[in-house]
C-alpha positions in Angstrom: 37.3 -54.2 -3.3 35.5 -57.6 -3.5 31.9 -58.0 -2.3 33.2 -60.0 0.7 36.2 -57.8 1.6 35.6 -55.6 4.6 38.3 -53.3 5.9 39.2 -53.2 9.6 37.4 -49.9 10.3 34.1 -51.3 8.8 34.6 -54.6 10.8 35.0 -52.5 14.0 31.8 -50.6 13.2 30.0 -53.9 12.6 31.3 -55.4 15.9 30.2 -52.3 17.8 26.8 -52.3 16.3 26.4 -56.1 17.0 27.1 -55.3 20.6 24.9 -52.2 20.8 22.6 -51.6 17.8 21.5 -48.3 19.3 25.0 -46.8 19.4 25.0 -43.3 18.0 27.1 -42.2 15.0 29.0 -39.8 17.3 29.9 -42.7 19.7 30.8 -44.9 16.7 33.0 -42.1 15.5 34.8 -41.8 18.8 35.4 -45.5 19.0 36.8 -45.7 15.4 38.5 -42.3 15.1 36.2 -41.2 12.3 34.0 -38.1 12.0 30.2 -38.5 12.6 29.5 -38.0 8.9 32.2 -40.5 7.9 30.6 -43.1 10.2 27.2 -42.3 8.8 28.4 -42.9 5.2 30.1 -46.2 6.2 27.0 -47.5 8.0 24.8 -46.6 5.0 27.3 -48.4 2.7 27.3 -51.5 5.0 23.5 -51.5 5.0 23.5 -51.3 1.2 25.9 -54.3 1.0 23.7 -56.3 3.2 26.2 -56.6 6.0 23.8 -54.8 8.3 20.3 -56.3 7.9 18.8 -54.7 11.0 19.9 -53.4 14.3 20.1 -56.1 17.0 20.4 -58.6 14.2 23.4 -60.8 13.7 26.1 -59.9 11.2 27.3 -62.2 8.5 30.7 -63.2 9.9 31.9 -64.9 6.7 31.5 -61.6 4.8 33.6 -59.6 7.3 36.5 -62.1 7.2 35.6 -64.5 10.1 34.3 -67.5 8.0 35.4 -70.3 10.4 33.1 -71.0 13.3 33.7 -73.5 16.1 32.2 -74.7 19.3 34.8 -75.3 22.0 34.0 -77.2 25.1 36.3 -76.4 28.0 37.1 -78.2 31.2 39.5 -76.9 34.0 42.8 -78.7 34.2 42.4 -78.5 38.0 38.8 -79.2 39.0 39.5 -77.7 42.4 40.5 -74.3 40.9 38.1 -71.3 41.1 35.3 -71.4 38.5 36.3 -68.1 36.8 36.7 -69.1 33.2 34.3 -66.6 31.8 36.2 -63.8 33.5 39.5 -65.1 32.3 38.3 -65.4 28.7 36.3 -62.2 28.3 39.2 -60.3 26.8 39.5 -62.6 23.8 37.4 -61.0 21.0 37.0 -64.1 18.9 34.8 -65.6 21.6 31.2 -64.7 20.5 29.3 -66.7 23.2 30.2 -68.5 26.4 27.6 -70.8 27.9 27.8 -72.7 31.3 26.7 -76.2 30.6 25.9 -79.5 32.4 27.9 -82.6 31.4 31.6 -83.4 31.2 32.7 -79.9 30.3 32.1 -76.7 32.3 31.5 -74.3 29.4 30.9 -74.2 25.7 32.4 -71.3 23.7 31.2 -70.2 20.2 34.2 -68.7 18.4 34.9 -67.2 15.0 38.2 -67.2 13.2 39.8 -66.4 9.9 41.7 -69.6 9.1 42.5 -73.0 10.6 45.9 -71.7 11.7 44.2 -68.7 13.4 41.8 -71.2 15.1 44.8 -73.2 16.3 46.4 -70.1 17.8 43.1 -69.1 19.4 42.8 -72.5 21.0 46.3 -72.0 22.5 45.3 -68.6 23.9 42.1 -70.0 25.4 44.0 -72.9 27.0 46.7 -70.6 28.4 44.3 -67.8 29.6 41.9 -70.2 31.5 44.1 -73.2 32.2 41.7 -75.5 30.6 41.6 -78.5 28.2 39.5 -78.1 25.1 37.4 -80.2 22.7 36.6 -78.5 19.5 33.9 -78.9 16.9 34.3 -77.0 13.6 31.1 -75.9 12.0 30.9 -76.9 8.3 27.6 -75.4 7.3 25.2 -73.1 9.1 21.6 -73.6 7.9 20.1 -71.0 10.3 21.3 -69.2 13.3 19.9 -66.7 15.9 16.4 -67.2 14.6 13.8 -65.1 16.3 11.9 -66.9 19.1 8.3 -67.3 18.4 5.7 -67.8 21.2 5.0 -71.4 22.0 
């Protein structure tokens, strides 16, 4: 297995820990269908590989097979429709963040995908699920992300 290859079960563990860094090995096992000891071994291996660098910290999405990041601005097709886009989109796992914004668009989504073709399919699912138009910016290089906030 290459340094960057991560199998689906490990990816699931990483996603669960990114959501709740305090999740127990027992709960991780229930969510992944593994024994507690098997989860413990996998988590230790993921830590050794540098894929887990602290609990509550972000994960390296490129290393778990989601190298393509985009910011998608969305606007309702019908401005008089209910403002329920976050609710309509919450089931789409590739959406990492959803921000309500001021300006021409209503929301900005931060998404992760595997390939340009997968990103295109994701855009179609977003448009269909929320009945929105989209404007997409693909991230070329991330110099820093989710830096800790220091007191000002």
